[in-house]
VEXZA-873793 format. One record per residue: x, y, z of N, C-alpha, C in turn. Coordinates in steps of 0.001 Angstrom, whole numbers, plus 524288, in hexadecimal, padded with zeros to 5 digits. Atoms other than C-alpha are relative to their C-alpha. Layout:
<recs>
XYZXYZXYZ;...
</recs>
This chain:
<recs>
7FD057FC4080037D5CB5DCDBF4CFFB7FE5A805F0803C6;801E47F9787FCF7D5665DDB834D5307F96B7FE218029A;803447FF6C7FDE7D49D3DD5914D7EB8003180024807B0;7FFBA7FB557FA1CD4F15DD61A4E5D58011480244803A4;7FBCC7FA897FB70D541DDE2404E9817FAC08041E800B0;803A37FB637FB72D4CC9DEBC54F2B6801C5804B97FC04;7FF997FD8180158D505DDF5C84EBFF7FDBE801747F91A;803E17FCF2801FBD4A63DFEE04DFED803BA7FEA97FC9F;7FD357FC9E806D3D51DFDFD654D0F87FFFE804878018D;7FD8E7F91B7FE09D5341E0D1A4D322803247FFC580385;800E17FF3A7FB05D5946E0A084E030805218022F7FF6B;7FD607FC2E800ADD661FE0EAC4D94E8008B8026F7FF2D;801AA7FC0480216D633BE17A34D2737FF188046C80344;8021F7FDD07FDA9D5B73E1E294DD5F8062F80173804BD;7F9FD7FE0E7FD8DD69CDE1E4F4E670802EE8022A7FD5F;7FD5A7FDE18033ED7130E21584DDB57FE8F807BD7FCC4;802447FAAF7FE64D6660E2EB54DE1D8036A8020080282;8005C7FE717F97CD678AE30CF4EAE2806E280095801C0;7FC1B7FFD380014D760BE2DE94E9BA80495805777FE7A;801FF7FC49800D7D7691E380C4E0AE7FE56807D3801D3;8011D7FA8E7FD5FD703FE43BB4E729802D58003F803E9;7FA85800247FA25D799CE3F2C4F3EE8046D805807FD0C;7FAB67FD048036CD848AE440F4EA907FE33803E67FEBE;800F67FAFA80294D7CE4E4F954E5AC7FEF8804128032B;802FF7FCD37F9ABD7848E54FB4F3A1806EE8024A80174;7F98D7FDB07FD52D8757E54D34F6DD8023D802C57FD6B;7FCD47FAF18012AD8ADCE5E984EE2A804847FCFE7F998;7FE5F804C080666D905DE53454E21C7FC2D7FE4B7FD35;8030C8003C802CAD8C0DE52C04D59B803217F9F17FB1C;7FE19803BC80168D9079E44D64CE75802A7800EF7F944;7FD077FFA280612D8FD8E4B2F4C11E801177FB627FB6E;7FD41805B58018ED925DE3B094BA5C7FCE97FF06801B5;801C38029C7FC6AD8704E360D4BD987FD5D7F9D27FAD0;802A9801F88054ED847FE2B754B48B7FF5D7F6418039F;7FF798056B7FF39D814DE1A334B8F1802D47FE748017F;7FC0D803B67FDB2D8DE2E15DA4BABC8035A803B9803AE;800167FA957FB9DD8FC8E22214C4187FFFB7FC858056A;80373804547FA4FD88B0E17E54CE418027B7F9E27FFF3;7FE97805BD7FFD6D8CC2E0A844D2CF7FB218002E8045C;801FB805257FB57D8574E00634DD5C8057D7FE288032C;7FD0D802737F91DD8CB4DFE8D4EB997FE0F7FAD78026B;8056C801877FEC0D87C8DF1394EDED809277FEB18063D;7FAF9802CE7FC85D96ABDF09B4F77B7FE007FE128060F;7FF928003F7FBB7D90A9DF3AF505357F9877FCFE8013A;805F37FEE68004FD8161DEEDC508AD7FCED801267FE45;8034F7FDCE80233D7CCBDF9A95043F8026A800BF7FAF4;7FF0A8001C8046ED7C4DDF91F4F5DE7FE8D806047FEB9;7FD7C7FA197FBECD7EF7E07534F218800108030D7F993;7FCE17FB3D8022AD7F41E12EB4E63E8054F8025D80057;7FA877FEA07FD11D8BC4E18484E432800108039A7FAC7;8000C7FEA98047DD8D7CE233A4D98380531801A180087;7F871800597FEDFD9B7FE24484D5F6801F5800A17FC84;7FCE8800098046EDA527E280A4CB737FD998073080214;8002A7F9C77FF27DA3A3E36A54D2A680416804ED7FD08;7FBC17FCFB7FE2DDB05EE3B5A4CD047FE018060F7FC7E;801D47FF1980336DA7E6E44984C2F77FBCA80247804A9;803BD7FAFF7FE35DA00EE4AF14CF2D8030180503802A2;7FE657FA2B7FFB8D9F0CE57B24D3C97FDBC8021F80488;802897FD7A7FBB6D9DC3E5E6F4E06A8015B805B480266;800C57FA157FCD9D9934E6C4B4E5AB7FEBA8027E8043B;7FEB37FD4E7FAF6D971BE73684EFC97F8A8800EE80054;804DB7FEDE800D4D888DE742A4F4897FFAA806FB7FCB7;802347F9B8805B7D8209E80E34EB2380496802FB7FF84;7FCF07FDC3801B5D8DE7E83684E6377FFF77FDB07FB9F;801F08033C804A0D884FE7D774D89F7FE528044E7FC5B;8021A7FDF68064ED8778E83914C9D17FCD07FF608003C;804CA8003B8054AD7CDAE83684C0A4803867FB2A7FE19;7FE6E804B08012ED85A2E79894BBC17FE967F9BC801D3;7FEE6805957FB1AD88E5E6E314C85E7FB4C801A680190;8056A803277FF4DD7983E70564CBF17FE217FEBC7FBD8;8049D8029C805A9D74A4E6CB44BD06804C27F7B98013D;7FB60806DA7FECAD81FEE604C4C1027FA647FBE080691;80173802FD7FC18D79B0E5AEC4CB037F9B28005A80033;807CC7FF8A80387D6A34E5E0A4C48D8017B7FE227FB5C;8009D805A3804B8D70D7E54674B91C7FEEF7FA8180403;802178053F7FC91D71EFE4B154C3097FC497FDA9801F3;8047F802917FD9BD669FE4B6C4CA8E7FC0E7FE107FC80;8040C80092803A5D5E76E4B5E4BEAC802307FCD37FE04;7FD7E8053080110D6854E3FBB4B9297FCC37FD4980399;800F9803717FC76D6445E38134C3CC7F8217FF03800ED;805BE8002B7FDC1D55A7E39674C5597FCE77FDE97FB23;
</recs>
């Protein structure tokens, strides 16, 4: 079943990490990272990873972070590494 796959087995994790980087670079912290908050979409010709359940996400203005808010970003980053 998986022997014919072109992508490495960790492709989903790599893509989810890249998407989280994009979310954070736009000033948002998911704040509730769990495997159940990711899904794979096969709807189009592209298979993609989607972050879902963003109801507890926090969005901040660039350069306007308290030490606690910076820690949220750092914890998310560390969790995905």
